[in-house]
TIVO-2410 file (N, C-alpha, C; in nm, 3 decimals):
# residues 78
REC num residu      c1      c2      c3 atome chaine
REC   1      M   0.797   1.682   2.355     N      A
REC   1      M   0.867   1.807   2.337    CA      A
REC   1      M   0.771   1.919   2.295     C      A
REC   2      R   0.681   1.885   2.203     N      A
REC   2      R   0.585   1.984   2.156    CA      A
REC   2      R   0.497   2.033   2.270     C      A
REC   3      V   0.457   1.943   2.356     N      A
REC   3      V   0.370   1.978   2.469    CA      A
REC   3      V   0.441   2.076   2.562     C      A
REC   4      V   0.568   2.052   2.589     N      A
REC   4      V   0.646   2.138   2.676    CA      A
REC   4      V   0.659   2.277   2.615     C      A
REC   5      L   0.686   2.283   2.485     N      A
REC   5      L   0.699   2.413   2.417    CA      A
REC   5      L   0.569   2.492   2.423     C      A
REC   6      I   0.457   2.425   2.399     N      A
REC   6      I   0.327   2.491   2.402    CA      A
REC   6      I   0.299   2.544   2.543     C      A
REC   7      R   0.332   2.465   2.643     N      A
REC   7      R   0.307   2.505   2.782    CA      A
REC   7      R   0.390   2.630   2.818     C      A
REC   8      K   0.518   2.631   2.779     N      A
REC   8      K   0.604   2.746   2.807    CA      A
REC   8      K   0.556   2.870   2.733     C      A
REC   9      A   0.513   2.852   2.608     N      A
REC   9      A   0.466   2.965   2.529    CA      A
REC   9      A   0.338   3.025   2.589     C      A
REC  10      K   0.252   2.940   2.641     N      A
REC  10      K   0.130   2.991   2.704    CA      A
REC  10      K   0.162   3.070   2.830     C      A
REC  11      Q   0.267   3.029   2.901     N      A
REC  11      Q   0.310   3.105   3.018    CA      A
REC  11      Q   0.357   3.245   2.979     C      A
REC  12      L   0.412   3.257   2.858     N      A
REC  12      L   0.459   3.386   2.807    CA      A
REC  12      L   0.349   3.460   2.730     C      A
REC  13      N   0.225   3.412   2.740     N      A
REC  13      N   0.109   3.472   2.674    CA      A
REC  13      N   0.121   3.472   2.522     C      A
REC  14      I   0.179   3.367   2.466     N      A
REC  14      I   0.182   3.350   2.320    CA      A
REC  14      I   0.068   3.255   2.286     C      A
REC  15      S  -0.024   3.302   2.205     N      A
REC  15      S  -0.139   3.220   2.168    CA      A
REC  15      S  -0.112   3.151   2.034     C      A
REC  16      F  -0.182   3.042   2.012     N      A
REC  16      F  -0.164   2.964   1.890    CA      A
REC  16      F  -0.295   2.949   1.818     C      A
REC  17      W  -0.285   2.949   1.686     N      A
REC  17      W  -0.401   2.919   1.603    CA      A
REC  17      W  -0.424   2.770   1.606     C      A
REC  18      Q  -0.313   2.693   1.605     N      A
REC  18      Q  -0.323   2.548   1.609    CA      A
REC  18      Q  -0.203   2.495   1.687     C      A
REC  19      S  -0.228   2.413   1.790     N      A
REC  19      S  -0.119   2.359   1.871    CA      A
REC  19      S  -0.086   2.216   1.831     C      A
REC  20      Y  -0.160   2.158   1.737     N      A
REC  20      Y  -0.138   2.020   1.689    CA      A
REC  20      Y  -0.155   1.919   1.802     C      A
REC  21      R  -0.238   1.951   1.898     N      A
REC  21      R  -0.256   1.864   2.014    CA      A
REC  21      R  -0.308   1.727   1.975     C      A
REC  22      F  -0.417   1.722   1.902     N      A
REC  22      F  -0.479   1.594   1.868    CA      A
REC  22      F  -0.405   1.523   1.756     C      A
REC  23      V  -0.358   1.599   1.659     N      A
REC  23      V  -0.284   1.541   1.547    CA      A
REC  23      V  -0.154   1.478   1.596     C      A
REC  24      G  -0.084   1.549   1.685     N      A
REC  24      G   0.042   1.497   1.738    CA      A
REC  24      G   0.022   1.372   1.822     C      A
REC  25      K  -0.082   1.372   1.902     N      A
REC  25      K  -0.112   1.256   1.986    CA      A
REC  25      K  -0.142   1.133   1.899     C      A
REC  26      K  -0.223   1.154   1.796     N      A
REC  26      K  -0.260   1.045   1.707    CA      A
REC  26      K  -0.138   0.991   1.632     C      A
REC  27      A  -0.053   1.080   1.583     N      A
REC  27      A   0.066   1.038   1.511    CA      A
REC  27      A   0.162   0.962   1.601     C      A
REC  28      L   0.173   1.005   1.727     N      A
REC  28      L   0.262   0.936   1.821    CA      A
REC  28      L   0.212   0.795   1.850     C      A
REC  29      F   0.083   0.779   1.869     N      A
REC  29      F   0.027   0.646   1.893    CA      A
REC  29      F   0.049   0.556   1.772     C      A
REC  30      K   0.025   0.610   1.652     N      A
REC  30      K   0.043   0.532   1.530    CA      A
REC  30      K   0.189   0.489   1.514     C      A
REC  31      Q   0.281   0.580   1.542     N      A
REC  31      Q   0.423   0.549   1.528    CA      A
REC  31      Q   0.460   0.433   1.618     C      A
REC  32      G   0.414   0.437   1.742     N      A
REC  32      G   0.444   0.329   1.836    CA      A
REC  32      G   0.386   0.196   1.794     C      A
REC  33      R   0.265   0.199   1.743     N      A
REC  33      R   0.201   0.075   1.697    CA      A
REC  33      R   0.272   0.017   1.576     C      A
REC  34      Y   0.307   0.104   1.481     N      A
REC  34      Y   0.376   0.056   1.361    CA      A
REC  34      Y   0.512  -0.002   1.397     C      A
REC  35      A   0.586   0.063   1.487     N      A
REC  35      A   0.718   0.014   1.526    CA      A
REC  35      A   0.706  -0.121   1.598     C      A
REC  36      H   0.605  -0.134   1.681     N      A
REC  36      H   0.585  -0.260   1.754    CA      A
REC  36      H   0.553  -0.374   1.657     C      A
REC  37      A   0.480  -0.343   1.552     N      A
REC  37      A   0.442  -0.444   1.453    CA      A
REC  37      A   0.551  -0.465   1.348     C      A
REC  38      R   0.667  -0.404   1.367     N      A
REC  38      R   0.782  -0.413   1.277    CA      A
REC  38      R   0.752  -0.359   1.138     C      A
REC  39      Q   0.664  -0.260   1.132     N      A
REC  39      Q   0.633  -0.191   1.005    CA      A
REC  39      Q   0.714  -0.062   1.004     C      A
REC  40      M   0.844  -0.076   0.984     N      A
REC  40      M   0.937   0.034   1.004    CA      A
REC  40      M   0.919   0.148   0.904     C      A
REC  41      R   0.878   0.118   0.783     N      A
REC  41      R   0.860   0.226   0.685    CA      A
REC  41      R   0.744   0.315   0.728     C      A
REC  42      R   0.635   0.254   0.772     N      A
REC  42      R   0.520   0.332   0.820    CA      A
REC  42      R   0.556   0.407   0.949     C      A
REC  43      A   0.633   0.341   1.036     N      A
REC  43      A   0.675   0.406   1.160    CA      A
REC  43      A   0.763   0.527   1.129     C      A
REC  44      G   0.850   0.513   1.031     N      A
REC  44      G   0.935   0.624   0.990    CA      A
REC  44      G   0.856   0.740   0.934     C      A
REC  45      K   0.751   0.708   0.863     N      A
REC  45      K   0.664   0.812   0.807    CA      A
REC  45      K   0.598   0.892   0.920     C      A
REC  46      M   0.552   0.824   1.023     N      A
REC  46      M   0.491   0.893   1.136    CA      A
REC  46      M   0.595   0.973   1.214     C      A
REC  47      T   0.718   0.921   1.223     N      A
REC  47      T   0.825   0.995   1.291    CA      A
REC  47      T   0.853   1.125   1.217     C      A
REC  48      R   0.858   1.120   1.084     N      A
REC  48      R   0.879   1.241   1.004    CA      A
REC  48      R   0.765   1.340   1.024     C      A
REC  49      K   0.644   1.287   1.034     N      A
REC  49      K   0.529   1.374   1.056    CA      A
REC  49      K   0.539   1.444   1.192     C      A
REC  50      L   0.582   1.370   1.294     N      A
REC  50      L   0.599   1.429   1.427    CA      A
REC  50      L   0.707   1.537   1.427     C      A
REC  51      K   0.817   1.511   1.355     N      A
REC  51      K   0.924   1.611   1.346    CA      A
REC  51      K   0.877   1.736   1.272     C      A
REC  52      T   0.795   1.717   1.170     N      A
REC  52      T   0.740   1.830   1.095    CA      A
REC  52      T   0.651   1.915   1.185     C      A
REC  53      I   0.566   1.849   1.261     N      A
REC  53      I   0.477   1.921   1.352    CA      A
REC  53      I   0.557   1.998   1.455     C      A
REC  54      L   0.661   1.935   1.510     N      A
REC  54      L   0.747   2.002   1.608    CA      A
REC  54      L   0.814   2.124   1.546     C      A
REC  55      G   0.863   2.110   1.424     N      A
REC  55      G   0.926   2.222   1.355    CA      A
REC  55      G   0.831   2.337   1.332     C      A
REC  56      R   0.707   2.305   1.296     N      A
REC  56      R   0.606   2.410   1.275    CA      A
REC  56      R   0.580   2.487   1.403     C      A
REC  57      V   0.569   2.414   1.514     N      A
REC  57      V   0.543   2.479   1.643    CA      A
REC  57      V   0.661   2.567   1.683     C      A
REC  58      V   0.783   2.517   1.664     N      A
REC  58      V   0.903   2.594   1.699    CA      A
REC  58      V   0.908   2.722   1.616     C      A
REC  59      R   0.887   2.712   1.485     N      A
REC  59      R   0.890   2.830   1.398    CA      A
REC  59      R   0.781   2.929   1.435     C      A
REC  60      D   0.664   2.877   1.472     N      A
REC  60      D   0.554   2.964   1.511    CA      A
REC  60      D   0.589   3.042   1.638     C      A
REC  61      I   0.650   2.974   1.735     N      A
REC  61      I   0.691   3.041   1.859    CA      A
REC  61      I   0.796   3.146   1.831     C      A
REC  62      E   0.895   3.111   1.749     N      A
REC  62      E   1.001   3.208   1.715    CA      A
REC  62      E   0.943   3.331   1.647     C      A
REC  63      R   0.853   3.309   1.553     N      A
REC  63      R   0.792   3.420   1.479    CA      A
REC  63      R   0.713   3.512   1.573     C      A
REC  64      K   0.635   3.453   1.660     N      A
REC  64      K   0.553   3.534   1.750    CA      A
REC  64      K   0.636   3.603   1.857     C      A
REC  65      A   0.746   3.540   1.898     N      A
REC  65      A   0.836   3.604   1.996    CA      A
REC  65      A   0.905   3.725   1.932     C      A
REC  66      Q   0.943   3.715   1.805     N      A
REC  66      Q   1.006   3.827   1.735    CA      A
REC  66      Q   0.907   3.940   1.714     C      A
REC  67      E   0.782   3.908   1.688     N      A
REC  67      E   0.679   4.011   1.672    CA      A
REC  67      E   0.656   4.086   1.802     C      A
REC  68      R   0.663   4.016   1.914     N      A
REC  68      R   0.641   4.080   2.045    CA      A
REC  68      R   0.759   4.166   2.087     C      A
REC  69      Q   0.881   4.125   2.050     N      A
REC  69      Q   1.000   4.196   2.094    CA      A
REC  69      Q   1.003   4.343   2.048     C      A
REC  70      P   0.985   4.374   1.919     N      A
REC  70      P   0.986   4.514   1.878    CA      A
REC  70      P   0.872   4.593   1.942     C      A
REC  71      A   0.758   4.531   1.961     N      A
REC  71      A   0.643   4.601   2.021    CA      A
REC  71      A   0.675   4.637   2.167     C      A
REC  72      E   0.741   4.548   2.239     N      A
REC  72      E   0.777   4.575   2.378    CA      A
REC  72      E   0.883   4.684   2.388     C      A
REC  73      S   0.979   4.685   2.295     N      A
REC  73      S   1.083   4.788   2.300    CA      A
REC  73      S   1.027   4.925   2.264     C      A
REC  74      Q   0.929   4.931   2.172     N      A
REC  74      Q   0.866   5.059   2.137    CA      A
REC  74      Q   0.784   5.112   2.252     C      A
REC  75      S   0.713   5.027   2.322     N      A
REC  75      S   0.630   5.071   2.432    CA      A
REC  75      S   0.715   5.117   2.551     C      A
REC  76      S   0.833   5.060   2.569     N      A
REC  76      S   0.918   5.103   2.680    CA      A
REC  76      S   0.991   5.234   2.647     C      A
REC  77      N   1.014   5.261   2.519     N      A
REC  77      N   1.082   5.385   2.479    CA      A
REC  77      N   0.986   5.505   2.480     C      A
REC  78      G   0.862   5.483   2.445     N      A
REC  78      G   0.770   5.594   2.426    CA      A
REC  78      G   0.675   5.606   2.537     C      A
***
């Protein structure tokens, strides 16, 4: 999900300071390994980490989209 959001945001020329590309990939691999080994508490911890990363990316996109919106409306009016 995070990858799709980043891709769409780049199409809209929204740049990121951090896309969590490597951190997200590593956490996803760890979550899968922990779940396979029936270490559910550790797997849950990685799932929470992935959800946190996704939330950060979503909030970052929302914030940057709101910053662009007033700038675009001012440039079209003046």
